[in-house]
C-alpha angles and dihedrals in degrees: 000000000000113000108220098181139003112213116186148128115293092247095174092057090042089056089051090053089051090052092051090048091052092050089050094046092052097040087242098300137087152070117290134189127198124221098208140183103194094177092081125072094218090055092048088056093046092051092045092052091047093049093044091058094044092048094048092047091050092048093049093048092243090117143014104207122155120204100217100179148354114209128177112250093173090225087278131119099227096044090046090049090056092043090050090050088054090049092051090050093049097038109029089166093055113138105191147017128206108202118191095224141008097265089054091046092049091048089052090048091054092052092046091049091049088054091051093244101110108136094021095067110056119219125202115188135176135233110047095234115171093258091048093051090049090051089053092050089049092051095246095114123032101214147333132207097227127216126219111218090172090061091046089053093049092048090048093052090045091051092049092050092046092048093051090048088057095251125142113263123200112247092227129027115185121198112212121235124226124218113244117197 
């Protein structure tokens, strides 16, 4: 099947927003771990954007953030909970966690709470699911670049209609994220 257009979240820019949020949360200094899921292209882009911002901020002197570990959380709450427990054991002085989605962030939050460090260790997730936004409002998570599936749906329908009317359709349409904190 020929793919006419790929319509998705701008995961690279969302990762950059997450990196900026982490710098802000930590006041530019600290040790950060990443709960990753490198089997998925969208997550690779999120992590790349996050690391790009951290690296540039470190190189410019704006920040001094050390990435201490990248563990697979599988994008799942329970696996991320266990990975976060391992991170807390290995890096008791860790200051922040970037989790590639809300289930990972909420799993990390549960492990951090169990260790009595909720509030001290800042968590930046990704997605903006209802439970993630509630956790931000409650002070459990610091921020989330949020996705807009309704916009993705509208753009997809618009692209289909345009295509069937014989109009030119962009090969890639990226929907921006918005930082929720």
